[in-house]
C-alpha positions as CSV (number, residue, x, y, z in Angstrom):
1,M,0.0,0.0,0.0
2,C,1.4,3.4,-0.9
3,D,0.9,6.6,1.0
4,L,0.4,10.1,-0.3
5,S,4.0,10.6,-1.2
6,A,5.8,9.5,-4.3
7,D,7.6,6.8,-2.2
8,C,5.6,3.8,-3.4
9,S,6.2,0.3,-2.1
10,N,4.2,-1.6,-4.7
11,D,3.4,0.4,-7.8
12,G,6.6,2.3,-8.4
13,T,6.8,6.0,-9.1
14,C,5.2,8.0,-11.9
15,Q,6.2,11.4,-13.2
16,L,3.4,13.8,-14.1
17,V,4.1,16.9,-16.1
18,L,1.4,19.6,-16.0
19,R,1.0,22.9,-17.9
20,N,-0.7,26.0,-16.5
21,E,-2.9,27.2,-19.4
22,H,-2.6,30.9,-18.3
23,T,1.1,31.2,-17.9
24,G,2.4,28.3,-20.0
25,I,4.6,27.2,-17.1
26,E,5.1,23.4,-16.8
27,T,5.5,21.7,-13.4
28,T,6.5,18.1,-12.5
29,E,4.9,16.1,-9.8
30,Y,5.7,12.5,-8.6
31,H,3.0,10.1,-7.5
32,C,2.5,6.4,-7.1
33,K,0.4,4.9,-9.9
34,A,-2.9,4.8,-7.9
35,H,-2.5,8.5,-6.9
36,L,-1.4,9.4,-10.4
37,V,-4.8,8.4,-11.7
38,L,-6.6,10.4,-9.1
39,R,-4.4,13.5,-9.8
40,I,-5.1,13.2,-13.5
41,W,-8.9,13.2,-12.8
42,E,-8.4,16.4,-10.7
43,V,-6.4,18.1,-13.4
44,E,-8.9,17.3,-16.1
45,A,-11.6,18.9,-14.0
46,D,-9.5,22.1,-13.6
47,D,-9.6,24.5,-16.6
48,D,-6.4,26.1,-15.6
49,L,-4.2,23.0,-15.9
50,S,-3.5,20.4,-18.6
51,V,-1.6,17.1,-18.6
52,V,1.5,17.2,-20.8
53,S,2.7,13.7,-20.0
54,A,2.6,10.9,-17.5
55,T,5.5,8.4,-17.4
56,K,6.3,5.5,-15.1
57,L,9.8,5.8,-13.7
58,W,11.9,2.7,-13.3
59,N,13.0,1.8,-9.8
């Protein structure tokens, strides 16, 4: 079971790159796979952000 950090015991870590639609600035977040899915849902509901990429990082 993973916690709310990107330190995941089972799923590995995923990198999520987001773009602010107003400023064009991209930010990077790190999540376990389960929390990545939840975060993508949150971003898709937010008109100010868009997902640039989501990649699983190798341990």
